[in-house]
C-alpha positions in Angstrom: -13.7 -21.2 -14.3 -13.4 -18.0 -12.4 -12.7 -17.3 -9.2 -15.9 -16.3 -6.4 -14.4 -12.9 -5.5 -16.7 -11.1 -2.7 -15.7 -7.8 -1.9 -15.6 -6.3 2.0 -15.8 -2.4 1.6 -15.7 -1.7 5.3 -12.6 -3.6 5.7 -10.9 -1.9 2.8 -12.2 0.8 4.4 -9.7 0.2 7.1 -7.0 0.3 5.0 -7.3 3.5 3.6 -7.4 4.1 7.7 -4.4 2.1 8.1 -2.7 3.8 5.1 -3.8 6.7 6.3 -2.5 7.1 9.2 0.4 4.8 8.4 1.1 7.8 6.2 1.1 9.7 8.4 4.2 8.5 10.9 5.7 7.4 8.7 6.4 10.6 6.5 5.7 12.7 9.2 7.7 12.0 12.6 9.4 8.0 12.2 10.7 10.3 8.6 9.3 13.0 7.3 13.3 15.0 7.7 14.7 13.0 6.2 12.1 12.6 3.7 11.6 15.9 2.5 15.5 16.5 3.0 15.8 14.4 -0.1 13.4 15.5 -1.3 15.1 19.1 -1.2 11.3 20.3 0.6 13.1 20.7 4.2 12.7 25.0 3.3 8.9 24.8 2.1 6.2 26.2 3.5 2.8 24.0 3.6 0.2 25.3 1.2 -3.2 24.3 3.0 -5.0 23.7 -0.3 -2.7 21.3 -1.2 -2.4 19.6 0.5 -5.7 18.7 1.2 -5.7 18.0 -2.4 -2.6 15.8 -2.2 -4.8 13.7 1.1 -7.9 13.4 -1.1 -5.5 11.8 -4.2 -3.8 9.8 -1.1 -7.4 8.5 0.1 -8.6 7.5 -4.1 -5.2 5.4 -4.6 -5.6 3.9 -1.0 -8.8 2.8 -1.8 -7.8 1.4 -5.0 -4.6 -0.3 -3.4 -6.7 -1.6 -0.7 -10.0 -2.3 -3.6 -7.4 -4.7 -5.5 -5.8 -6.2 -3.0 -8.6 -7.0 -2.1 -9.3 -9.8 -5.1 -5.5 -11.0 -5.3 -5.8 -12.1 -1.9 -9.5 -14.1 -2.8 -7.0 -15.4 -5.8 -4.8 -17.3 -3.7 -7.5 -18.7 -1.5 -8.4 -22.3 -2.9 -12.3 -22.0 -2.7 -12.3 -18.8 -4.4 -12.0 -21.6 -7.0 -14.5 -23.9 -5.5 -11.4 -25.8 -4.0 -11.0 -26.8 -1.0 -8.0 -27.4 1.4 -7.3 -22.8 2.2 -4.6 -22.0 4.4 -4.9 -19.5 6.9 -5.3 -15.6 5.5 -2.1 -14.3 6.6 0.3 -16.5 4.3 -2.6 -14.7 1.1 -2.4 -11.5 2.2 1.1 -12.4 2.6 1.8 -13.1 -1.0 -0.3 -10.6 -2.2 1.6 -7.6 -0.5 4.5 -9.3 -1.4 4.4 -9.8 -5.3 2.3 -6.5 -5.3 5.2 -5.2 -3.9 8.0 -6.4 -5.4 6.5 -6.4 -9.0 4.4 -3.2 -9.3 6.0 -0.3 -6.4 9.9 -1.6 -6.4 10.0 -1.7 -11.0 8.9 1.8 -10.0 11.1 3.4 -7.6 13.6 1.6 -9.6 13.2 4.0 -11.9 12.9 7.3 -9.5 16.6 6.8 -8.8 17.2 5.7 -12.9 15.6 8.5 -14.9 14.5 11.3 -12.3 18.5 11.0 -9.9 16.6 10.5 -6.9 18.7 8.4 -3.3 18.8 5.4 -2.9 18.1 6.5 0.4 15.0 8.4 -0.8 14.5 5.2 -2.9 14.3 2.5 1.1 11.9 4.9 2.7 9.5 4.9 0.2 10.1 1.4 -1.1 9.7 0.8 2.7 6.7 2.7 3.4 5.1 0.7 0.6 5.8 -2.9 2.2 4.4 -1.4 5.2 1.4 -0.6 3.9 1.0 -3.1 1.3 1.4 -6.0 4.6 -1.0 -3.4 6.9 -4.1 -3.3 4.4 -3.5 -7.2 3.2 -3.5 -7.9 7.2 -6.8 -6.6 6.6 -8.3 -7.5 4.2 -7.8 -11.0 5.1 -8.4 -10.6 8.3 -11.8 -9.6 8.1 -13.2 -12.3 5.1 -16.4 -10.6 3.4 
């Protein structure tokens, strides 16, 4: 038996917007100076063309993340498997965000410390951004079903 997955593209769009806003705040006023220092970018002049290119890839990555998270959230729900007993949506959002973060993002970030020589400070800035970002996106997707 395969799960029944119905995707809400409006919720995905809202998740993308939330990720962009959160990224702007996280890597801007909240942790921008520390992040730039840890990345070795504190004396770099921003290139407008490169920034728009990066933003485009961020939107694409945010779409892919939201699309996959929407599937992950629904796979946790018993009703997706034609079973009874769905719980509150936030539970499935927390499962999807937490396990995605722990199983996919954290191992990649470990690699940035061990293989690329990035600092643990940078690891934690990025790791918690991804946790907050995945959580926000997941809660939007779970609260706004198809």
